[in-house]
PyMOL Python script that loads the backbone (N, CA, C, O; Angstrom):
from pymol import cmd

cmd.read_pdbstr("""\
ATOM      1  N   MET A   1       0.848  -1.172   0.000  1.00  0.00           N
ATOM      2  CA  MET A   1       0.000   0.000   0.000  1.00  0.00           C
ATOM      3  C   MET A   1       0.887   1.225   0.000  1.00  0.00           C
ATOM      4  O   MET A   1       1.677   1.412   0.926  1.00  0.00           O
ATOM      5  N   SER A   2       0.782   2.028  -0.970  1.00  0.00           N
ATOM      6  CA  SER A   2       1.471   3.302  -0.871  1.00  0.00           C
ATOM      7  C   SER A   2       0.537   4.255  -0.140  1.00  0.00           C
ATOM      8  O   SER A   2      -0.684   4.108  -0.181  1.00  0.00           O
ATOM      9  N   LEU A   3       1.117   5.202   0.508  1.00  0.00           N
ATOM     10  CA  LEU A   3       0.349   6.122   1.329  1.00  0.00           C
ATOM     11  C   LEU A   3       0.007   7.392   0.570  1.00  0.00           C
ATOM     12  O   LEU A   3       0.561   7.663  -0.496  1.00  0.00           O
ATOM     13  N   LYS A   4      -0.907   8.164   1.128  1.00  0.00           N
ATOM     14  CA  LYS A   4      -1.246   9.465   0.569  1.00  0.00           C
ATOM     15  C   LYS A   4      -1.494  10.426   1.728  1.00  0.00           C
ATOM     16  O   LYS A   4      -1.764  10.006   2.854  1.00  0.00           O
ATOM     17  N   ILE A   5      -1.401  11.697   1.440  1.00  0.00           N
ATOM     18  CA  ILE A   5      -1.605  12.740   2.433  1.00  0.00           C
ATOM     19  C   ILE A   5      -2.940  13.410   2.150  1.00  0.00           C
ATOM     20  O   ILE A   5      -3.212  13.820   1.022  1.00  0.00           O
ATOM     21  N   THR A   6      -3.768  13.518   3.179  1.00  0.00           N
ATOM     22  CA  THR A   6      -5.100  14.112   3.012  1.00  0.00           C
ATOM     23  C   THR A   6      -5.037  15.632   3.113  1.00  0.00           C
ATOM     24  O   THR A   6      -3.994  16.206   3.424  1.00  0.00           O
ATOM     25  N   ASP A   7      -6.155  16.259   2.849  1.00  0.00           N
ATOM     26  CA  ASP A   7      -6.259  17.718   2.907  1.00  0.00           C
ATOM     27  C   ASP A   7      -6.095  18.274   4.314  1.00  0.00           C
ATOM     28  O   ASP A   7      -6.017  19.491   4.489  1.00  0.00           O
ATOM     29  N   ASP A   8      -6.042  17.407   5.320  1.00  0.00           N
ATOM     30  CA  ASP A   8      -5.822  17.851   6.695  1.00  0.00           C
ATOM     31  C   ASP A   8      -4.362  18.224   6.958  1.00  0.00           C
ATOM     32  O   ASP A   8      -4.031  18.691   8.048  1.00  0.00           O
ATOM     33  N   CYS A   9      -3.503  18.024   5.984  1.00  0.00           N
ATOM     34  CA  CYS A   9      -2.077  18.340   6.108  1.00  0.00           C
ATOM     35  C   CYS A   9      -1.891  19.817   6.454  1.00  0.00           C
ATOM     36  O   CYS A   9      -2.528  20.698   5.877  1.00  0.00           O
ATOM     37  N   THR A  10      -0.997  20.058   7.418  1.00  0.00           N
ATOM     38  CA  THR A  10      -0.698  21.432   7.833  1.00  0.00           C
ATOM     39  C   THR A  10       0.609  21.932   7.220  1.00  0.00           C
ATOM     40  O   THR A  10       1.064  23.030   7.541  1.00  0.00           O
ATOM     41  N   SER A  11       1.205  21.145   6.352  1.00  0.00           N
ATOM     42  CA  SER A  11       2.483  21.475   5.703  1.00  0.00           C
ATOM     43  C   SER A  11       3.579  21.774   6.715  1.00  0.00           C
ATOM     44  O   SER A  11       4.364  22.706   6.540  1.00  0.00           O
ATOM     45  N   CYS A  12       3.623  20.974   7.775  1.00  0.00           N
ATOM     46  CA  CYS A  12       4.597  21.195   8.840  1.00  0.00           C
ATOM     47  C   CYS A  12       6.000  20.728   8.472  1.00  0.00           C
ATOM     48  O   CYS A  12       6.964  21.140   9.117  1.00  0.00           O
ATOM     49  N   ASP A  13       6.143  19.880   7.454  1.00  0.00           N
ATOM     50  CA  ASP A  13       7.437  19.414   6.974  1.00  0.00           C
ATOM     51  C   ASP A  13       8.016  18.254   7.793  1.00  0.00           C
ATOM     52  O   ASP A  13       9.120  17.796   7.498  1.00  0.00           O
ATOM     53  N   ALA A  14       7.307  17.773   8.800  1.00  0.00           N
ATOM     54  CA  ALA A  14       7.849  16.723   9.672  1.00  0.00           C
ATOM     55  C   ALA A  14       8.091  15.411   8.937  1.00  0.00           C
ATOM     56  O   ALA A  14       9.025  14.683   9.272  1.00  0.00           O
ATOM     57  N   CYS A  15       7.280  15.103   7.962  1.00  0.00           N
ATOM     58  CA  CYS A  15       7.344  13.807   7.294  1.00  0.00           C
ATOM     59  C   CYS A  15       8.460  13.700   6.253  1.00  0.00           C
ATOM     60  O   CYS A  15       8.945  12.602   5.981  1.00  0.00           O
ATOM     61  N   VAL A  16       8.862  14.800   5.684  1.00  0.00           N
ATOM     62  CA  VAL A  16       9.777  14.778   4.539  1.00  0.00           C
ATOM     63  C   VAL A  16      11.089  14.069   4.851  1.00  0.00           C
ATOM     64  O   VAL A  16      11.495  13.171   4.113  1.00  0.00           O
ATOM     65  N   SER A  17      11.742  14.451   5.913  1.00  0.00           N
ATOM     66  CA  SER A  17      13.067  13.895   6.215  1.00  0.00           C
ATOM     67  C   SER A  17      13.022  12.455   6.706  1.00  0.00           C
ATOM     68  O   SER A  17      14.057  11.789   6.728  1.00  0.00           O
ATOM     69  N   THR A  18      11.858  11.958   7.097  1.00  0.00           N
ATOM     70  CA  THR A  18      11.766  10.585   7.598  1.00  0.00           C
ATOM     71  C   THR A  18      11.605   9.556   6.490  1.00  0.00           C
ATOM     72  O   THR A  18      11.751   8.360   6.742  1.00  0.00           O
ATOM     73  N   CYS A  19      11.313   9.984   5.287  1.00  0.00           N
ATOM     74  CA  CYS A  19      11.059   9.052   4.181  1.00  0.00           C
ATOM     75  C   CYS A  19      12.374   8.519   3.600  1.00  0.00           C
ATOM     76  O   CYS A  19      13.179   9.294   3.084  1.00  0.00           O
ATOM     77  N   PRO A  20      12.598   7.201   3.680  1.00  0.00           N
ATOM     78  CA  PRO A  20      13.836   6.634   3.138  1.00  0.00           C
ATOM     79  C   PRO A  20      13.880   6.598   1.611  1.00  0.00           C
ATOM     80  O   PRO A  20      14.925   6.312   1.028  1.00  0.00           O
ATOM     81  N   ASN A  21      12.756   6.883   0.967  1.00  0.00           N
ATOM     82  CA  ASN A  21      12.677   6.804  -0.493  1.00  0.00           C
ATOM     83  C   ASN A  21      12.506   8.165  -1.158  1.00  0.00           C
ATOM     84  O   ASN A  21      12.289   8.241  -2.367  1.00  0.00           O
ATOM     85  N   THR A  22      12.601   9.219  -0.391  1.00  0.00           N
ATOM     86  CA  THR A  22      12.344  10.587  -0.867  1.00  0.00           C
ATOM     87  C   THR A  22      11.048  10.669  -1.683  1.00  0.00           C
ATOM     88  O   THR A  22      11.003  11.273  -2.754  1.00  0.00           O
ATOM     89  N   ALA A  23      10.012  10.051  -1.149  1.00  0.00           N
ATOM     90  CA  ALA A  23       8.723  10.001  -1.843  1.00  0.00           C
ATOM     91  C   ALA A  23       7.826  11.186  -1.502  1.00  0.00           C
ATOM     92  O   ALA A  23       6.798  11.381  -2.150  1.00  0.00           O
ATOM     93  N   ILE A  24       8.194  11.980  -0.499  1.00  0.00           N
ATOM     94  CA  ILE A  24       7.339  13.071  -0.046  1.00  0.00           C
ATOM     95  C   ILE A  24       7.928  14.407  -0.468  1.00  0.00           C
ATOM     96  O   ILE A  24       9.113  14.675  -0.270  1.00  0.00           O
ATOM     97  N   SER A  25       7.076  15.240  -1.053  1.00  0.00           N
ATOM     98  CA  SER A  25       7.529  16.563  -1.484  1.00  0.00           C
ATOM     99  C   SER A  25       6.401  17.581  -1.317  1.00  0.00           C
ATOM    100  O   SER A  25       5.238  17.223  -1.137  1.00  0.00           O
ATOM    101  N   ALA A  26       6.771  18.839  -1.380  1.00  0.00           N
ATOM    102  CA  ALA A  26       5.783  19.911  -1.261  1.00  0.00           C
ATOM    103  C   ALA A  26       4.949  19.975  -2.532  1.00  0.00           C
ATOM    104  O   ALA A  26       5.482  19.989  -3.642  1.00  0.00           O
ATOM    105  N   GLY A  27       3.636  20.014  -2.354  1.00  0.00           N
ATOM    106  CA  GLY A  27       2.728  20.197  -3.468  1.00  0.00           C
ATOM    107  C   GLY A  27       2.330  21.662  -3.533  1.00  0.00           C
ATOM    108  O   GLY A  27       2.989  22.504  -2.923  1.00  0.00           O
ATOM    109  N   ASP A  28       1.284  21.979  -4.245  1.00  0.00           N
ATOM    110  CA  ASP A  28       0.834  23.361  -4.359  1.00  0.00           C
ATOM    111  C   ASP A  28       0.361  23.921  -3.022  1.00  0.00           C
ATOM    112  O   ASP A  28       0.670  25.063  -2.683  1.00  0.00           O
ATOM    113  N   VAL A  29      -0.383  23.126  -2.265  1.00  0.00           N
ATOM    114  CA  VAL A  29      -0.929  23.579  -0.981  1.00  0.00           C
ATOM    115  C   VAL A  29      -0.442  22.703   0.172  1.00  0.00           C
ATOM    116  O   VAL A  29      -0.071  23.209   1.231  1.00  0.00           O
ATOM    117  N   ILE A  30      -0.444  21.390  -0.042  1.00  0.00           N
ATOM    118  CA  ILE A  30      -0.033  20.439   0.992  1.00  0.00           C
ATOM    119  C   ILE A  30       1.072  19.545   0.432  1.00  0.00           C
ATOM    120  O   ILE A  30       1.364  19.572  -0.764  1.00  0.00           O
ATOM    121  N   TYR A  31       1.671  18.762   1.306  1.00  0.00           N
ATOM    122  CA  TYR A  31       2.674  17.804   0.861  1.00  0.00           C
ATOM    123  C   TYR A  31       1.993  16.650   0.130  1.00  0.00           C
ATOM    124  O   TYR A  31       0.821  16.354   0.362  1.00  0.00           O
ATOM    125  N   VAL A  32       2.754  16.003  -0.760  1.00  0.00           N
ATOM    126  CA  VAL A  32       2.229  14.889  -1.544  1.00  0.00           C
ATOM    127  C   VAL A  32       3.214  13.724  -1.478  1.00  0.00           C
ATOM    128  O   VAL A  32       4.411  13.915  -1.264  1.00  0.00           O
ATOM    129  N   ILE A  33       2.689  12.520  -1.664  1.00  0.00           N
ATOM    130  CA  ILE A  33       3.510  11.317  -1.682  1.00  0.00           C
ATOM    131  C   ILE A  33       3.469  10.716  -3.078  1.00  0.00           C
ATOM    132  O   ILE A  33       2.395  10.476  -3.629  1.00  0.00           O
ATOM    133  N   ASP A  34       4.645  10.474  -3.646  1.00  0.00           N
ATOM    134  CA  ASP A  34       4.769   9.840  -4.954  1.00  0.00           C
ATOM    135  C   ASP A  34       4.534   8.334  -4.762  1.00  0.00           C
ATOM    136  O   ASP A  34       5.366   7.645  -4.172  1.00  0.00           O
ATOM    137  N   ALA A  35       3.417   7.837  -5.255  1.00  0.00           N
ATOM    138  CA  ALA A  35       3.042   6.433  -5.072  1.00  0.00           C
ATOM    139  C   ALA A  35       4.073   5.490  -5.693  1.00  0.00           C
ATOM    140  O   ALA A  35       4.221   4.358  -5.234  1.00  0.00           O
ATOM    141  N   ASP A  36       4.776   5.930  -6.713  1.00  0.00           N
ATOM    142  CA  ASP A  36       5.790   5.090  -7.349  1.00  0.00           C
ATOM    143  C   ASP A  36       7.022   4.920  -6.467  1.00  0.00           C
ATOM    144  O   ASP A  36       7.798   3.986  -6.669  1.00  0.00           O
ATOM    145  N   ARG A  37       7.212   5.803  -5.495  1.00  0.00           N
ATOM    146  CA  ARG A  37       8.371   5.748  -4.605  1.00  0.00           C
ATOM    147  C   ARG A  37       8.017   5.297  -3.187  1.00  0.00           C
ATOM    148  O   ARG A  37       8.908   4.938  -2.417  1.00  0.00           O
ATOM    149  N   CYS A  38       6.747   5.310  -2.836  1.00  0.00           N
ATOM    150  CA  CYS A  38       6.340   4.959  -1.473  1.00  0.00           C
ATOM    151  C   CYS A  38       6.278   3.453  -1.300  1.00  0.00           C
ATOM    152  O   CYS A  38       5.584   2.758  -2.041  1.00  0.00           O
ATOM    153  N   THR A  39       7.018   2.954  -0.307  1.00  0.00           N
ATOM    154  CA  THR A  39       7.000   1.527   0.028  1.00  0.00           C
ATOM    155  C   THR A  39       6.498   1.312   1.447  1.00  0.00           C
ATOM    156  O   THR A  39       6.655   0.225   2.003  1.00  0.00           O
ATOM    157  N   GLU A  40       5.902   2.331   2.033  1.00  0.00           N
ATOM    158  CA  GLU A  40       5.469   2.286   3.435  1.00  0.00           C
ATOM    159  C   GLU A  40       6.628   1.887   4.331  1.00  0.00           C
ATOM    160  O   GLU A  40       6.432   1.271   5.379  1.00  0.00           O
ATOM    161  N   CYS A  41       7.820   2.236   3.919  1.00  0.00           N
ATOM    162  CA  CYS A  41       9.078   1.961   4.621  1.00  0.00           C
ATOM    163  C   CYS A  41       9.452   0.482   4.639  1.00  0.00           C
ATOM    164  O   CYS A  41      10.409   0.103   5.314  1.00  0.00           O
ATOM    165  N   VAL A  42       8.710  -0.373   3.905  1.00  0.00           N
ATOM    166  CA  VAL A  42       9.105  -1.773   3.769  1.00  0.00           C
ATOM    167  C   VAL A  42      10.493  -1.787   3.136  1.00  0.00           C
ATOM    168  O   VAL A  42      10.743  -1.110   2.138  1.00  0.00           O
ATOM    169  N   GLY A  43      11.380  -2.561   3.727  1.00  0.00           N
ATOM    170  CA  GLY A  43      12.754  -2.626   3.250  1.00  0.00           C
ATOM    171  C   GLY A  43      13.684  -1.733   4.048  1.00  0.00           C
ATOM    172  O   GLY A  43      14.901  -1.922   4.024  1.00  0.00           O
ATOM    173  N   ALA A  44      13.119  -0.757   4.759  1.00  0.00           N
ATOM    174  CA  ALA A  44      13.953   0.174   5.523  1.00  0.00           C
ATOM    175  C   ALA A  44      13.590   0.221   7.007  1.00  0.00           C
ATOM    176  O   ALA A  44      14.475   0.314   7.857  1.00  0.00           O
ATOM    177  N   GLU A  45      12.325   0.159   7.315  1.00  0.00           N
ATOM    178  CA  GLU A  45      11.832   0.290   8.690  1.00  0.00           C
ATOM    179  C   GLU A  45      10.691  -0.703   8.932  1.00  0.00           C
ATOM    180  O   GLU A  45      10.186  -1.328   7.999  1.00  0.00           O
ATOM    181  N   ASP A  46      10.302  -0.831  10.183  1.00  0.00           N
ATOM    182  CA  ASP A  46       9.210  -1.747  10.540  1.00  0.00           C
ATOM    183  C   ASP A  46       7.827  -1.162  10.284  1.00  0.00           C
ATOM    184  O   ASP A  46       6.859  -1.906  10.128  1.00  0.00           O
ATOM    185  N   SER A  47       7.728   0.153  10.239  1.00  0.00           N
ATOM    186  CA  SER A  47       6.440   0.818  10.016  1.00  0.00           C
ATOM    187  C   SER A  47       6.678   2.138   9.297  1.00  0.00           C
ATOM    188  O   SER A  47       7.797   2.651   9.309  1.00  0.00           O
ATOM    189  N   PRO A  48       5.650   2.694   8.673  1.00  0.00           N
ATOM    190  CA  PRO A  48       5.800   3.951   7.943  1.00  0.00           C
ATOM    191  C   PRO A  48       6.215   5.097   8.884  1.00  0.00           C
ATOM    192  O   PRO A  48       5.465   5.487   9.779  1.00  0.00           O
ATOM    193  N   GLN A  49       7.394   5.608   8.662  1.00  0.00           N
ATOM    194  CA  GLN A  49       7.941   6.644   9.532  1.00  0.00           C
ATOM    195  C   GLN A  49       7.188   7.962   9.420  1.00  0.00           C
ATOM    196  O   GLN A  49       7.083   8.700  10.399  1.00  0.00           O
ATOM    197  N   CYS A  50       6.673   8.257   8.255  1.00  0.00           N
ATOM    198  CA  CYS A  50       5.936   9.512   8.076  1.00  0.00           C
ATOM    199  C   CYS A  50       4.680   9.534   8.940  1.00  0.00           C
ATOM    200  O   CYS A  50       4.327  10.567   9.510  1.00  0.00           O
ATOM    201  N   GLN A  51       4.008   8.386   9.033  1.00  0.00           N
ATOM    202  CA  GLN A  51       2.807   8.310   9.869  1.00  0.00           C
ATOM    203  C   GLN A  51       3.148   8.507  11.344  1.00  0.00           C
ATOM    204  O   GLN A  51       2.366   9.097  12.089  1.00  0.00           O
ATOM    205  N   LEU A  52       4.297   8.023  11.761  1.00  0.00           N
ATOM    206  CA  LEU A  52       4.695   8.140  13.165  1.00  0.00           C
ATOM    207  C   LEU A  52       4.946   9.586  13.581  1.00  0.00           C
ATOM    208  O   LEU A  52       4.679   9.960  14.723  1.00  0.00           O
ATOM    209  N   VAL A  53       5.458  10.400  12.657  1.00  0.00           N
ATOM    210  CA  VAL A  53       5.815  11.780  13.018  1.00  0.00           C
ATOM    211  C   VAL A  53       4.755  12.806  12.656  1.00  0.00           C
ATOM    212  O   VAL A  53       4.870  13.964  13.058  1.00  0.00           O
ATOM    213  N   CYS A  54       3.739  12.424  11.918  1.00  0.00           N
ATOM    214  CA  CYS A  54       2.726  13.381  11.459  1.00  0.00           C
ATOM    215  C   CYS A  54       1.834  13.851  12.613  1.00  0.00           C
ATOM    216  O   CYS A  54       1.086  13.053  13.179  1.00  0.00           O
ATOM    217  N   PRO A  55       1.908  15.140  12.964  1.00  0.00           N
ATOM    218  CA  PRO A  55       1.082  15.636  14.061  1.00  0.00           C
ATOM    219  C   PRO A  55      -0.397  15.768  13.702  1.00  0.00           C
ATOM    220  O   PRO A  55      -1.241  15.848  14.594  1.00  0.00           O
ATOM    221  N   ALA A  56      -0.721  15.793  12.415  1.00  0.00           N
ATOM    222  CA  ALA A  56      -2.107  15.956  11.972  1.00  0.00           C
ATOM    223  C   ALA A  56      -2.782  14.617  11.662  1.00  0.00           C
ATOM    224  O   ALA A  56      -3.967  14.586  11.328  1.00  0.00           O
ATOM    225  N   ASP A  57      -2.042  13.521  11.769  1.00  0.00           N
ATOM    226  CA  ASP A  57      -2.575  12.195  11.429  1.00  0.00           C
ATOM    227  C   ASP A  57      -3.274  12.190  10.070  1.00  0.00           C
ATOM    228  O   ASP A  57      -4.371  11.652   9.922  1.00  0.00           O
ATOM    229  N   CYS A  58      -2.626  12.790   9.098  1.00  0.00           N
ATOM    230  CA  CYS A  58      -3.264  12.930   7.786  1.00  0.00           C
ATOM    231  C   CYS A  58      -2.638  12.041   6.715  1.00  0.00           C
ATOM    232  O   CYS A  58      -2.911  12.224   5.529  1.00  0.00           O
ATOM    233  N   ILE A  59      -1.809  11.087   7.112  1.00  0.00           N
ATOM    234  CA  ILE A  59      -1.201  10.183   6.142  1.00  0.00           C
ATOM    235  C   ILE A  59      -1.923   8.846   6.237  1.00  0.00           C
ATOM    236  O   ILE A  59      -1.890   8.175   7.269  1.00  0.00           O
ATOM    237  N   VAL A  60      -2.570   8.477   5.146  1.00  0.00           N
ATOM    238  CA  VAL A  60      -3.443   7.309   5.124  1.00  0.00           C
ATOM    239  C   VAL A  60      -3.096   6.406   3.944  1.00  0.00           C
ATOM    240  O   VAL A  60      -2.328   6.784   3.060  1.00  0.00           O
ATOM    241  N   VAL A  61      -3.678   5.208   3.947  1.00  0.00           N
ATOM    242  CA  VAL A  61      -3.470   4.265   2.849  1.00  0.00           C
ATOM    243  C   VAL A  61      -4.044   4.842   1.568  1.00  0.00           C
ATOM    244  O   VAL A  61      -5.173   5.332   1.547  1.00  0.00           O
ATOM    245  N   GLY A  62      -3.270   4.782   0.515  1.00  0.00           N
ATOM    246  CA  GLY A  62      -3.719   5.248  -0.793  1.00  0.00           C
ATOM    247  C   GLY A  62      -3.998   4.059  -1.689  1.00  0.00           C
ATOM    248  O   GLY A  62      -5.151   3.663  -1.860  1.00  0.00           O
ATOM    249  N   VAL A  63      -2.962   3.493  -2.258  1.00  0.00           N
ATOM    250  CA  VAL A  63      -3.066   2.362  -3.176  1.00  0.00           C
ATOM    251  C   VAL A  63      -2.693   1.082  -2.435  1.00  0.00           C
ATOM    252  O   VAL A  63      -1.626   1.002  -1.826  1.00  0.00           O
ATOM    253  N   GLN A  64      -3.579   0.074  -2.489  1.00  0.00           N
ATOM    254  CA  GLN A  64      -3.318  -1.223  -1.862  1.00  0.00           C
ATOM    255  C   GLN A  64      -2.227  -1.948  -2.620  1.00  0.00           C
ATOM    256  O   GLN A  64      -2.337  -2.146  -3.830  1.00  0.00           O
ATOM    257  N   GLU A  65      -1.168  -2.348  -1.920  1.00  0.00           N
ATOM    258  CA  GLU A  65      -0.105  -3.156  -2.508  1.00  0.00           C
ATOM    259  C   GLU A  65       0.298  -4.212  -1.485  1.00  0.00           C
ATOM    260  O   GLU A  65       0.216  -3.980  -0.279  1.00  0.00           O
ATOM    261  N   SER A  66       0.733  -5.372  -1.974  1.00  0.00           N
ATOM    262  CA  SER A  66       1.176  -6.435  -1.069  1.00  0.00           C
ATOM    263  C   SER A  66       2.565  -6.113  -0.537  1.00  0.00           C
ATOM    264  O   SER A  66       3.278  -5.281  -1.099  1.00  0.00           O
ATOM    265  N   ARG A  67       2.937  -6.770   0.537  1.00  0.00           N
ATOM    266  CA  ARG A  67       4.274  -6.582   1.108  1.00  0.00           C
ATOM    267  C   ARG A  67       5.342  -6.944   0.075  1.00  0.00           C
ATOM    268  O   ARG A  67       6.371  -6.273  -0.010  1.00  0.00           O
ATOM    269  N   ASP A  68       5.108  -7.995  -0.709  1.00  0.00           N
ATOM    270  CA  ASP A  68       6.061  -8.391  -1.751  1.00  0.00           C
ATOM    271  C   ASP A  68       6.211  -7.302  -2.805  1.00  0.00           C
ATOM    272  O   ASP A  68       7.322  -7.028  -3.260  1.00  0.00           O
ATOM    273  N   GLN A  69       5.107  -6.682  -3.196  1.00  0.00           N
ATOM    274  CA  GLN A  69       5.177  -5.587  -4.165  1.00  0.00           C
ATOM    275  C   GLN A  69       5.966  -4.405  -3.596  1.00  0.00           C
ATOM    276  O   GLN A  69       6.783  -3.801  -4.291  1.00  0.00           O
ATOM    277  N   LEU A  70       5.714  -4.088  -2.336  1.00  0.00           N
ATOM    278  CA  LEU A  70       6.427  -2.983  -1.695  1.00  0.00           C
ATOM    279  C   LEU A  70       7.914  -3.286  -1.578  1.00  0.00           C
ATOM    280  O   LEU A  70       8.744  -2.405  -1.798  1.00  0.00           O
ATOM    281  N   GLN A  71       8.257  -4.518  -1.236  1.00  0.00           N
ATOM    282  CA  GLN A  71       9.662  -4.910  -1.131  1.00  0.00           C
ATOM    283  C   GLN A  71      10.343  -4.824  -2.490  1.00  0.00           C
ATOM    284  O   GLN A  71      11.479  -4.361  -2.581  1.00  0.00           O
ATOM    285  N   ALA A  72       9.668  -5.263  -3.544  1.00  0.00           N
ATOM    286  CA  ALA A  72      10.223  -5.193  -4.896  1.00  0.00           C
ATOM    287  C   ALA A  72      10.429  -3.750  -5.317  1.00  0.00           C
ATOM    288  O   ALA A  72      11.431  -3.428  -5.955  1.00  0.00           O
ATOM    289  N   LYS A  73       9.497  -2.883  -4.968  1.00  0.00           N
ATOM    290  CA  LYS A  73       9.624  -1.462  -5.290  1.00  0.00           C
ATOM    291  C   LYS A  73      10.834  -0.870  -4.564  1.00  0.00           C
ATOM    292  O   LYS A  73      11.604  -0.111  -5.152  1.00  0.00           O
ATOM    293  N   TYR A  74      10.998  -1.220  -3.285  1.00  0.00           N
ATOM    294  CA  TYR A  74      12.138  -0.738  -2.501  1.00  0.00           C
ATOM    295  C   TYR A  74      13.452  -1.209  -3.138  1.00  0.00           C
ATOM    296  O   TYR A  74      14.396  -0.430  -3.272  1.00  0.00           O
ATOM    297  N   ALA A  75      13.505  -2.484  -3.528  1.00  0.00           N
ATOM    298  CA  ALA A  75      14.706  -3.034  -4.163  1.00  0.00           C
ATOM    299  C   ALA A  75      15.032  -2.307  -5.469  1.00  0.00           C
ATOM    300  O   ALA A  75      16.198  -2.040  -5.762  1.00  0.00           O
ATOM    301  N   ALA A  76      14.008  -1.993  -6.241  1.00  0.00           N
ATOM    302  CA  ALA A  76      14.218  -1.274  -7.508  1.00  0.00           C
ATOM    303  C   ALA A  76      14.736   0.143  -7.264  1.00  0.00           C
ATOM    304  O   ALA A  76      15.545   0.659  -8.036  1.00  0.00           O
ATOM    305  N   LEU A  77      14.265   0.760  -6.192  1.00  0.00           N
ATOM    306  CA  LEU A  77      14.710   2.123  -5.878  1.00  0.00           C
ATOM    307  C   LEU A  77      16.124   2.173  -5.321  1.00  0.00           C
ATOM    308  O   LEU A  77      16.852   3.138  -5.557  1.00  0.00           O
ATOM    309  N   HIS A  78      16.518   1.136  -4.580  1.00  0.00           N
ATOM    310  CA  HIS A  78      17.794   1.174  -3.854  1.00  0.00           C
ATOM    311  C   HIS A  78      18.813   0.153  -4.345  1.00  0.00           C
ATOM    312  O   HIS A  78      19.908   0.039  -3.794  1.00  0.00           O
ATOM    313  N   GLY A  79      18.441  -0.589  -5.385  1.00  0.00           N
ATOM    314  CA  GLY A  79      19.364  -1.521  -5.997  1.00  0.00           C
ATOM    315  C   GLY A  79      19.761  -2.612  -5.125  1.00  0.00           C
ATOM    316  O   GLY A  79      20.543  -3.472  -5.529  1.00  0.00           O
TER     317      GLY A  79
END
""", "prot")
cmd.dss("prot")
cmd.show_as("cartoon", "prot")
cmd.util.cbc("prot")
cmd.orient("prot")
């Protein structure tokens, strides 16, 4: 499952530096997550780090993906 950021985002910037895949960036109004780069931290951490640090609790499941798909995506990104 790649994650997405809802409109409740306060653009606090807390999530950006925690992403091991650099999948989070500033959008026009709120931050956005690139689904092609988001692995929910599979391959790097035990749980999604962005969700742990988000004070607005606005990072939610976007696209359903299996753990194997997320691991393969992580491997492709990090070789």
